[in-house]
N, C-alpha and C positions, 0 to 999 in steps of 0.2 A: 470532451473538455477535460484536460488534466487538472487534478487538484493535488496540492502539496500537503503532506501530513502536517498537522498542527504541532507535532513534536519536532519537526525539522527546524534547523537553525536558519536564520535569515542571512547568515554570513556567507560571503562569496566562497566557493569551493567547499562548502559544508556538505555533510552527508544528508541526502534528502530522498524520501520515498514519495512517488507520485502515483495517483490512481485515476483511471478514467473508467466510469461505469457506463455500460451500454446494455440495456435490458437482458441480453443473453450472457454476457461475460463481463468480468472486471479485468482491466489491463493494468499491470503493475510494472513500474520501472524505477531505476535509480536515475536521478536527475543528471548525473554526470555522464552516464553511458548512453542514455536515450534508447537502449534496446529494451523492448517490453516483452512481458510474458502474459498469456491470457489464462484466466481462471474461470471455470464455469460458475455461473451465478449461485447455484446451491452450495458449492464448495466455498465460495467467497463468504456467504452468510455464516457458514460453520466456522470459518476462520475468524471472522469478526466476533462471533460469540465466544470463542476460546480466548481471544485477546481481552475481552471485557471481563472474563472470569479470572484473568491473571495467569493463564496457563503458560505463558512465555516469560514470566518474570524471572530474573536471575536472583539466586539466593545470595 
């Protein structure tokens, strides 16, 4: 099941990131292209932790 980011806009043609979790991998895609990439679950957990720490915030 694909889930849309809570930060994504609800406007048509807006940028949107979607994620589908499956015990072994996290699938990530841009809602406009529908092409997905897979990330191994341990790497996904590390990525989420980095996001929560603000490591990707722009200055």
